[in-house]
C-alpha positions in Angstrom: -61.8 44.7 -0.4 -59.3 42.2 -2.0 -58.6 38.9 -0.1 -55.4 38.7 2.0 -52.3 36.9 1.0 -53.3 33.7 2.7 -56.3 32.7 0.5 -54.5 33.8 -2.6 -51.4 31.7 -1.9 -53.6 28.7 -0.9 -55.4 28.9 -4.3 -52.2 29.1 -6.2 -50.6 26.2 -4.2 -53.7 24.1 -4.9 -53.2 24.6 -8.6 -49.5 23.9 -8.4 -50.2 20.6 -6.7 -51.7 19.4 -10.0 -48.3 20.2 -11.7 -46.0 18.4 -9.3 -44.7 15.9 -11.9 -43.9 18.7 -14.3 -42.2 20.8 -11.6 -40.2 17.7 -10.5 -38.9 17.1 -14.0 -38.0 20.8 -14.4 -36.1 20.7 -11.1 -34.2 17.5 -12.0 -33.1 19.2 -15.3 -32.0 22.3 -13.3 -29.7 20.4 -10.9 -28.6 17.4 -12.9 -25.9 19.1 -15.0 -25.1 22.1 -12.7 -24.6 20.9 -9.1 -21.7 18.9 -7.7 -22.4 15.2 -7.3 -25.7 15.2 -9.3 -24.3 13.0 -12.1 -24.5 9.4 -13.4 -21.4 8.5 -11.4 -23.4 8.7 -8.2 -27.1 8.2 -9.0 -29.7 7.4 -11.6 -31.9 10.3 -12.8 -35.0 8.4 -12.0 -33.9 8.1 -8.4 -33.6 11.9 -8.2 -37.1 12.4 -9.7 -38.7 9.9 -7.3 -37.4 11.9 -4.2 -38.1 15.4 -5.6 -41.9 15.0 -6.1 -42.9 14.3 -2.4 -40.7 17.1 -1.2 -42.5 19.6 -3.5 -45.9 18.4 -2.2 -44.8 18.9 1.4 -43.5 22.5 0.7 -46.7 23.5 -1.2 -48.9 22.2 1.6 -46.9 24.1 4.3 -47.0 27.3 2.2 -50.7 27.0 1.6 -51.5 26.5 5.3 -49.1 29.2 6.5 -47.1 26.9 8.8 -43.8 25.0 9.1 -43.5 21.4 7.8 -43.8 18.9 10.6 -44.0 15.2 11.3 -44.3 13.0 8.2 -43.9 16.0 5.9 -40.2 16.1 6.9 -39.7 12.5 6.1 -39.1 13.0 2.3 -36.6 15.8 3.1 -34.7 13.4 5.6 -34.8 10.6 3.0 -33.3 13.0 0.4 -30.4 13.8 2.8 -29.9 10.1 3.6 -29.7 9.0 0.0 -27.4 11.9 -1.1 -25.1 11.0 1.8 -24.9 7.4 0.7 -24.4 8.4 -3.0 -21.5 10.7 -2.0 -23.2 14.0 -3.1 -21.5 16.9 -1.3 -23.8 18.5 1.4 -23.3 21.9 -0.4 -25.0 20.3 -3.4 -27.9 19.2 -1.3 -28.4 22.7 0.1 -28.0 24.2 -3.4 -30.7 21.8 -4.8 -33.2 23.1 -2.2 -32.5 26.7 -3.1 -33.0 25.8 -6.8 -36.4 24.3 -5.8 -37.2 27.5 -3.9 -36.5 29.6 -7.0 -38.5 27.3 -9.2 -41.5 27.4 -6.9 -41.4 31.1 -6.6 -41.5 31.4 -10.4 -44.4 28.9 -10.7 -46.4 30.6 -8.0 -46.1 33.8 -10.0 -46.9 32.2 -13.3 -50.0 30.2 -12.2 -52.3 33.2 -12.0 -52.6 36.9 -12.6 -49.7 39.2 -11.5 -49.4 39.1 -7.7 -49.9 42.2 -5.6 -46.8 43.4 -3.7 -48.1 42.2 -0.3 -48.9 38.7 -1.7 -45.4 38.4 -3.3 -43.7 39.6 -0.1 -45.8 37.1 2.0 -44.9 34.3 -0.5 -41.2 35.1 -0.5 -40.9 35.0 3.3 -43.1 32.0 3.8 -41.4 29.9 1.1 -38.0 30.8 2.5 -39.0 29.7 6.0 -40.5 26.4 4.7 -37.4 25.6 2.6 -35.1 26.4 5.5 -37.0 23.9 7.6 -36.7 21.3 4.9 -33.0 22.0 4.4 -32.4 21.5 8.2 -34.2 18.1 8.0 -32.1 17.1 4.9 -28.7 18.2 6.3 -29.3 16.6 9.8 -30.1 13.3 8.1 -27.2 13.7 5.7 -24.6 14.2 8.5 -26.0 11.4 10.6 -26.0 9.0 7.6 -22.5 9.9 6.6 -21.3 9.3 10.2 -23.0 5.9 10.4 -22.3 4.8 6.8 -18.6 5.3 6.5 -17.8 1.7 7.5 -20.9 0.4 5.8 -19.9 1.8 2.4 -16.5 0.2 2.7 -18.3 -3.1 3.5 -20.5 -2.7 0.4 -17.4 -2.2 -1.7 -15.7 -5.3 -0.2 -18.8 -7.4 -0.7 -19.1 -6.3 -4.3 -15.5 -7.3 -5.0 -16.1 -10.7 -3.3 -19.2 -11.4 -5.4 -17.5 -10.3 -8.6 -14.5 -12.5 -8.0 -16.5 -15.5 -6.7 -17.5 -16.9 -10.0 -21.2 -17.1 -9.0 -23.8 -16.0 -11.7 -24.6 -12.4 -11.1 -27.2 -10.0 -12.4 -25.2 -7.0 -13.7 -28.0 -4.5 -13.0 -28.1 -5.6 -9.3 -24.4 -5.2 -8.9 -24.5 -1.8 -10.5 -27.4 -0.6 -8.4 -25.4 -1.4 -5.3 -22.3 0.2 -6.8 -24.1 3.5 -7.5 -24.9 3.7 -3.8 -21.2 4.2 -3.1 -20.4 6.5 -5.9 -19.1 4.1 -8.5 -19.7 5.0 -12.2 -21.0 1.5 -13.1 -21.8 2.0 -16.8 -18.2 2.5 -18.0 -15.6 -0.2 -18.7 -14.0 -1.7 -15.6 -11.0 -3.9 -15.1 -9.4 -5.7 -12.1 -5.9 -5.7 -10.6 -4.7 -8.3 -8.1 -1.8 -7.5 -5.7 0.2 -10.3 -4.1 3.7 -11.0 -3.1 6.1 -13.9 -3.0 6.9 -15.7 0.2 5.1 -15.0 3.4 2.4 -12.3 2.8 2.9 -9.2 4.9 -0.3 -7.3 5.1 1.3 -3.9 5.9 3.6 -4.2 2.9 0.7 -5.1 0.6 -1.2 -2.1 1.9 1.8 0.1 1.3 2.0 -1.2 -2.3 -1.7 -0.5 -2.8 -1.2 3.1 -1.7 1.7 3.7 -4.1 -0.2 2.1 -7.0 -3.4 4.0 -6.4 -1.5 7.3 -6.0 0.0 6.6 -9.5 -3.4 5.9 -10.9 -5.3 8.7 -9.2 -5.1 11.2 -12.1 -6.7 8.6 -14.4 -9.4 7.4 -12.0 -13.0 8.4 -12.9 -14.8 7.0 -9.9 -14.3 5.1 -6.6 -12.0 2.1 -6.6 -13.6 -1.0 -5.2 -11.2 -2.9 -2.9 -11.5 -6.4 -1.4 -9.5 -9.6 -0.8 -9.4 -13.0 -2.4 -7.3 -15.5 -0.6 -4.1 -13.8 0.2 -4.4 -11.3 -2.7 -5.7 -7.8 -2.5 -8.2 -7.2 -5.4 -9.0 -3.8 -6.9 -11.8 -3.1 -9.4 -11.5 0.2 -11.1 -12.9 2.1 -14.1 -10.6 1.5 -17.1 -8.7 4.4 -18.7 -5.9 4.8 -21.3 -2.5 4.3 -19.8 -3.4 2.3 -16.8 -1.1 -0.7 -17.5 1.8 1.6 -18.2 1.2 3.7 -15.0 1.0 0.6 -12.9 4.2 -0.8 -14.4 6.1 2.5 -13.6 4.6 2.6 -10.1 5.5 -1.0 -9.4 9.2 -0.1 -9.7 9.0 2.8 -7.2 10.9 2.5 -3.9 7.7 2.5 -1.9 6.7 -0.9 -3.4 8.3 -3.8 -1.3 10.3 -6.5 -3.0 8.4 -9.5 -4.1 5.2 -7.7 -4.9 3.4 -8.7 -8.2 0.3 -7.2 -9.8 -1.9 -9.3 -12.0 -4.0 -7.3 -14.5 -7.3 -8.5 -16.0 -8.7 -7.4 -19.3 -11.3 -4.6 -19.3 -15.0 -5.4 -19.5 -17.7 -3.0 -20.9 -19.4 -2.4 -17.5 -18.9 -3.0 -13.9 -21.5 -5.8 -13.7 -19.4 -7.9 -16.2 -16.1 -7.3 -14.4 -16.1 -10.6 -12.6 -14.3 -12.2 -15.5 -11.6 -9.5 -15.3 -11.2 -10.3 -11.5 -10.6 -13.9 -12.3 -8.1 -13.0 -15.0 -6.2 -10.7 -12.6 -6.0 -13.4 -10.0 -4.8 -16.0 -12.6 -2.2 -13.5 -14.0 -1.0 -12.9 -10.4 -0.7 -16.6 -9.7 1.3 -17.1 -13.0 3.6 -14.1 -12.2 4.3 -15.4 -8.7 5.1 -18.9 -10.0 7.4 -17.4 -12.7 9.4 -15.5 -10.1 8.3 -12.0 -11.1 9.3 -9.2 -8.8 7.7 -5.7 -8.5 6.1 -6.3 -11.9 2.7 -6.0 -13.6 1.6 -9.1 -15.4 -1.3 -8.6 -17.9 -3.4 -11.6 -18.4 -3.1 -11.7 -22.1 0.7 -12.2 -21.8 0.4 -15.3 -19.6 -2.5 -17.2 -21.1 -0.4 -20.4 -21.8 0.9 -20.3 -18.2 -2.6 -19.9 -16.9 -3.8 -22.8 -18.9 -1.0 -25.0 -17.5 -1.7 -23.9 -13.9 -5.5 -24.5 -14.3 -4.8 -28.0 -15.7 -2.0 -29.4 -13.5 -2.5 -33.0 -14.4 -2.3 -32.3 -18.1 0.6 -30.0 -17.6 2.5 -32.7 -15.7 1.7 -35.3 -18.3 2.9 -33.0 -21.1 6.2 -32.3 -19.2 6.7 -36.0 -18.5 6.0 -37.0 -22.0 8.2 -34.4 -23.8 11.1 -34.2 -21.3 11.3 -37.8 -20.2 14.3 -38.6 -22.5 16.2 -35.8 -20.9 15.5 -36.6 -17.3 18.6 -38.9 -17.1 20.6 -35.7 -16.8 19.0 -32.5 -15.2 21.7 -30.5 -16.9 20.2 -31.3 -20.3 16.8 -29.9 -19.3 18.4 -26.7 -17.9 20.6 -26.3 -20.9 17.7 -26.7 -23.2 15.7 -24.1 -21.3 18.5 -21.5 -21.4 19.4 -22.3 -25.0 15.8 -21.6 -26.1 15.6 -18.5 -23.9 18.7 -17.0 -25.4 17.6 -17.5 -29.0 19.6 -20.6 -29.7 22.9 -18.8 -28.8 25.6 -21.1 -27.7 27.8 -18.2 -26.4 25.0 -16.7 -24.3 24.0 -20.1 -22.9 27.5 -20.8 -21.9 27.8 -17.4 -20.2 24.6 -17.8 -18.3 25.3 -21.3 -17.2 29.0 -20.5 -16.6 30.3 -23.4 -18.6 32.4 -23.8 -21.7 30.8 -23.3 -25.2 32.0 -26.8 -26.2 30.0 -28.2 -23.3 26.9 -26.4 -24.4 27.4 -27.7 -28.0 27.8 -31.2 -26.7 24.7 -31.0 -24.5 22.6 -29.5 -27.4 23.6 -32.3 -29.7 22.5 -34.8 -27.0 19.2 -33.0 -26.6 18.6 -33.1 -30.4 19.4 -36.8 -30.4 17.2 -37.7 -27.4 14.2 -35.7 -28.6 14.5 -37.2 -32.1 14.8 -34.0 -34.1 17.1 -33.2 -37.0 18.6 -30.0 -35.8 18.8 -27.5 -32.9 16.4 -25.2 -34.8 13.7 -27.8 -34.6 13.8 -27.5 -30.8 11.7 -24.3 -31.1 8.3 -26.2 -30.9 5.2 -25.4 -29.0 5.1 -28.7 -27.2 8.7 -28.3 -26.1 8.2 -24.7 -24.9 5.0 -25.6 -23.1 6.7 -28.7 -21.5 9.5 -26.5 -20.2 7.1 -23.9 -18.9 5.0 -26.6 -17.2 8.2 -27.9 -15.5 9.0 -24.4 -14.3 5.5 -23.7 -12.9 5.4 -27.1 -11.2 8.7 -26.4 -9.5 7.5 -23.0 -8.2 8.4 -22.5 -4.5 5.7 -22.2 -1.8 4.3 -18.7 -1.6 
């Protein structure tokens, strides 16, 4: 008389326990490219493999002993649910991964020995389904509880990451990116920072409204979660870089939903999230320059304001430069303002007169005085780097309180 289904399934399960690593790798391959949320944007493939193996062992033990998993055997299933919840994998993907495991184990049970008799196959199908259902329940219960508890925690992780990136402290990129993966950030792609601020008294509700408008404009280009935090009175965003982001931000900054006085500083992209701290500091520096220059509902890329940033970062040198170059003109403030407008209009006497609302002859006289006092031979020689920087240093130093 042939043995019943129980001993046969126990023997096959014992043999499959020796193949757990192989089955774990096969299951990872089966779900990685085919289920929602199982991708590099949310987790590392090694993380998935580490969780799969203990769950397979628990399922095999329960099937072999004709019982439901219990106690510590449910711990790996609960851990799987918790980790997927933190990584942002949809709960449907978690359930689908368990059914993929069920199909794989059914195939392996059939392949590990001679063809199974119908009663053995029937027993295996029912028992495996019951065990997997119990494991799914443990995973989904832990998943829902974790999602409920972690909503605020995930936001705090994002805020802390932005604070650390912008703080200037030495960081281990791999550590930053490990924490970023927990909240669904695709860390291994280029990232850049954007800093949002406004002139005058900062109004948090209006800054938040501007953030919403700007993110809505970027949403079609976003590849993963945007990290948001604050630095001083500025709102700092760190996002995966994509073509067209500066142009999209510029268009969005002019929309009616963006309050007057809002300025966005934009840092240069870095190859990966762990190196985006430099982009954060560039974005904040560009924002500061834009505010001092009187920008309004504008996006200020860092590369366009590098001279201004250097002057702001070195205020004593900037003041010394302005005092040295412009000292001969300080006897008449009108001469400094005329020089500034004359250079800004491309050495046009007519445009300078129109902007200052004075006669062209007055402009010509003032320009001759500037040429004489600065010791140059002609108006064309006023277009010099030291003169331009001195004027810019004067402007930045006179910036109103923000």
